[in-house]
C-alpha positions in Angstrom: 91.9 218.2 -76.8 94.2 215.3 -75.2 92.6 212.2 -74.1 94.1 210.4 -71.1 92.8 207.1 -69.4 93.5 206.9 -65.7 94.6 203.4 -63.9 94.9 200.6 -66.3 92.4 201.7 -68.8 92.9 202.2 -72.3 91.0 204.2 -75.0 90.5 202.4 -78.3 88.7 202.7 -81.6 86.6 200.0 -83.0 87.4 199.0 -86.8 84.3 199.1 -89.1 83.4 195.5 -90.6 82.4 195.6 -94.2 80.2 193.2 -95.7 81.3 193.5 -99.0 84.3 195.1 -100.8 82.4 195.5 -104.0 79.2 197.1 -102.7 79.0 199.0 -99.6 76.4 198.0 -97.2 74.4 199.9 -94.8 74.8 197.3 -92.5 78.5 197.8 -91.8 79.0 197.2 -88.3 81.6 197.5 -85.5 83.9 194.7 -85.3 85.3 192.8 -82.9 88.5 194.2 -83.7 90.0 197.5 -82.8 93.2 199.6 -82.4 94.5 201.1 -79.2 95.0 204.9 -79.6 96.0 205.7 -75.5 96.8 203.6 -72.4 96.8 204.6 -68.8 99.9 204.6 -66.5 99.4 201.7 -65.0 99.0 199.5 -68.3 101.7 196.7 -68.3 101.1 194.7 -71.6 99.6 196.9 -74.0 100.5 200.1 -76.2 99.2 202.3 -78.3 98.8 201.3 -82.1 98.4 197.9 -80.9 95.3 195.8 -82.8 93.2 194.0 -80.4 90.4 191.5 -80.1 87.5 193.0 -77.8 84.1 191.8 -77.2 81.4 194.0 -78.7 79.7 194.4 -75.0 82.9 195.7 -73.3 83.7 198.9 -72.4 82.0 202.6 -72.7 81.5 204.6 -75.6 82.4 208.4 -75.8 82.3 210.5 -78.9 84.0 213.6 -79.2 84.8 216.1 -81.8 88.1 215.6 -83.5 89.6 217.5 -86.0 86.2 219.0 -87.2 84.6 215.4 -87.2 83.0 213.5 -84.7 84.5 210.2 -83.7 83.6 207.7 -81.3 86.2 206.0 -78.8 85.6 203.3 -76.3 87.0 203.2 -72.8 87.9 200.0 -71.1 90.3 197.8 -69.0 93.4 196.4 -70.0 92.2 192.9 -68.6 88.6 193.3 -70.7 90.7 192.8 -73.7 90.8 189.1 -75.1 93.5 189.3 -77.7 96.6 191.0 -79.4 97.0 190.9 -83.1 100.6 190.7 -84.5 
């Protein structure tokens, strides 16, 4: 399956924020950080692989089966990204 956003949309995967490196907490949650998977044709600044800062309430989640596992992606507009981490 190929994911391909339209317009100025991007598809990202949120990183998981761990509470501790020693003890894995059941309270792990999605963080404000994400990695861009693919960008639409009108995206000007961002590119696949960029690590970004994104509010938790931004975008629409969608879950697909990828490589035999289910994975959740977020689709949002380029201008909803708060920053890029270099």
